[in-house]
N, C-alpha and C positions, 0 to 999 in steps of 0.2 A: 827742061825741069827735071830735077832728080830728088826723089824723096828718100830720106835716110831714116831708118827705123831701128831702134835698139831697145826693145821692150825689156830685155834682161837687165840692162843697166838701170833703166827706170825703176824696175822692180827692186833691185838691190839698193838703189839710192833711197827709196821711200822706206824700205825695211830698216836701213841703217839710221834713218832719221828717227824712227820710232825706238829702235833698240838702244841707240847710243844715249838717248835721253833717259830711258827707263833703267839702264844698266850702269850708267855713269855714276861714280861715287860723288861727284860734284853735280848734283841734279839741278842746281840753280843756274848752271850754264845753259844759255839759250832757252831758258824757261819761258820767255816771252813769246816764243814761237808756238807754244801750245796754249789752247784755250778751253780745254775740258779735261776733267779728271774722272777716271773710273776706279772705284775702290772695291776690292774683293773682301767681303766681310769675314770670310772664313779665317784668313790670316792677316787681314789689314794691309794687304799688298795694294799699292797704288800705281796706276798707269796714267801717264800724261798723253793726251791725244788731241786730235783736231776735230772740231765739229763738222767741218767741211768733208773730211774723210769719212767720218762715221755716218753722216747723213747720206752720202753718196753710195755707201755700201750696204746700208740696212734701212728698210722702210720704217722699222721701229724708231730708230734714232731720228730719221727725217721727220716723222710725226711728232716725236718728243720735242724737237727744237722748234718746230713750227707752232706748237701749242703754247709755247712760252711758260711751261710749267715750272715748278719749284726747282727742278734739276737744271733747267735751262738758266734760270736766274742765278743759281748758286754755282753754275759751271761744274757740277759734281753729281755723279750717280753712284749709289752704293748697291752692289749686287750681292744677294744672299744665297743664291742658288747655283753657284758655279765655283769650281776650284780655280786657284790662280794659274795653274798650268794650262787648263782649258781656255781660260780667258786670254792668257798670253798668246796661245796658239792662234786664236781667232782674231785678236787685234793685229798680230803679225800678218795674218791673211788679208785683213783689211788694207794694209799698206803695201804688201808685196804681191798679193794674188797667189801665194803659195802656202800650202799647209800639208803636214804629214798626218794622214789618217791611218790608224792601225786598230788592231783588235781591242786594245786597252781603252782607246779614247773615242771610237766611232759613235757609240751610243750617246755619250755625253755631248759630243759635238752636234749630233742630230737633234737632241733635246734643246740645246741652247739655240741652235739655228732656227728651229721651229718657233720657239718662243719669241725670238728677237727678229724674226722675218728676214733671214739671210737666205734668199732663194737658191743661190748657187751652192752653198754649203749643204743645204737640205738635199739637193740632188747628188752632190759628191758623196756625202756620208751614206745616203740611202743606197746608192749603187755599190759602195764598198760592202755594206752590210749584206746586201742581196747576194754578193759573190762569196760571202764567208759565213753563211748560215751554219749553225751547229745545233745538235740536239740540246746541249746544255743551256742555250740562250734563246731558242726559237720561240718559246711560249711568252717570255718577257717581251721579245721584239714584236711578236704578233699583237699583244695587248697594247704596246706602245704605238705601233703603226695605226691601229684602229682608233686610239684616243686622239691621234693627231691627223686623222683622215688622210693618211698616206696610202692611197689605194693600191698603187703598184707594189709597194713593199708588203702590204697585207696579202696581196695575191701571190707574191713570191713565197711568203711564209707557208701559205696553204699548199702551194705547189710542191714545196720542199718536203712537207710532211706527207703529202699524198704519194709522192714518188718514192719515199723511203719508209712507207708506213709499216711494213712488216718488221723492219729492224727497229723503228722508233717505238712500236708497240711493246717491245720487249724491255724497254728502259723504264726507269722510275719516273721519267719526265712525262710519260704517257698519261698517267693518272692525274697530272696537273692540268690537263686540258679541261676547259669549261665546256658545258653542254652545248652551247651555241657554236663553239669552235668545232667540236666533234661532229655536230650535225652538218656543218658546212663541209667538212672533210668527207663525210659519208655520202653526201649528195653528189660527189664526183663519181661518175660511172666508171672512170678509168682506174679507180683504186682496186688493187688486185686482191680483194677479200670481200666476203659477204658478211652480213650482220651477225649470223650465228657463229661464224669463225671468230668474229670480234668478241662476241659474248664469251666464248670459250677462253679467250685470252684474259679478259677482265675477271673472269671467275677465279682465276688463280691469284689475283691480287688481294691483299688484305682489306683495303678500303673500298672494295667494289660496291658497298652499300650506296655510295654517293651516286652510282650510275643506275641503280635498280629501276626506278620509275622510268627513267629515260629509255632504257633498253626495252622495257615492257612496251613502251610506245613505238619504238623502232620496229619491233617484231611485227606488229599489226599493220604498219604502213609499208613494210618492206616491199620492194618491187619484185623480189624473188620469193616464191612460196616456200615456206618452211614445212618440213614433214612433221607429222603429229608427234612423233617421238622426240623431235628436237624441241618443240614447244613444251612438251611435258617435262623434258629435262630442265629447261629454263625455269618453268613455273615451280618445280620442286625445289630448285635452288633458291628462288625468291622466297618461297615459304619458309625455308630453313633460316634465312637471315632476318 
C-alpha cells in the first residue's frame, strides 16, 4: 500500500475555489456550489462561502449553524466590525490554511479571531505580536490581551516593558501606563530600578499628578528602605503640586 499526500495542491485548489467565485466578474457562474454569504458592512463587500468550511474552521460558525438562527435561515451574515481586507484574508485562510500576518494587520486578525473563536489564528497572531512588540503599541496590546484573557501575550508585554524599562521610561508612552499595570511591573524584582529612581523620572513629566497618590503608596510599601531626605524630597514635591 502506498499513501500519496499533496497538501499543497489541496490548499491551492480550495483557495482557488473561494477566490475564483469572489473575484470572477460573472459571479453567477457556479453560484450553486456556495450556500452562505458573508457581507462586510463597511463597504458592502460580499463573500460567497460554504457552511461546511466555516463550521469546520470556527467554533463560532459551528454554533451559529447548529442554533438555526436567523443568519442560518437567511444564509447570510452581516459583519460590522471588520474591514473587507481582513475578512478576505481570514476567509482565504479558512480555505487554504495560509495567511500573511504583518505589523499592519496582526492586531485586527487577533481581535477578529478571538471574537469568532478561530483558535489557530489566535495562536498565530499572538505569537507574531509577541515577537514584534514595540514601545508605540505595547500599552494598547497589553490592554487588549487582558480584555481577551490572553495570558501568555499579557505576560510577554510585561516582560518586554520590564526588560526595557529604563529606555521605555524615557518615552511619552510611559505615562500612558495605568496604575495597575505599573504596579505589576514594579512587583518584578528583576526590574533594574528602585521606586525612588522611578519617582525622579516621573517628577520630570508634566502630567505627573496622575501618579501622585500611587507613588505615595509605593514609597511606604517599598521593599527597600528610603532615606529620610529622599522621602522629604518626594513629600515636598507632592505638596507643591
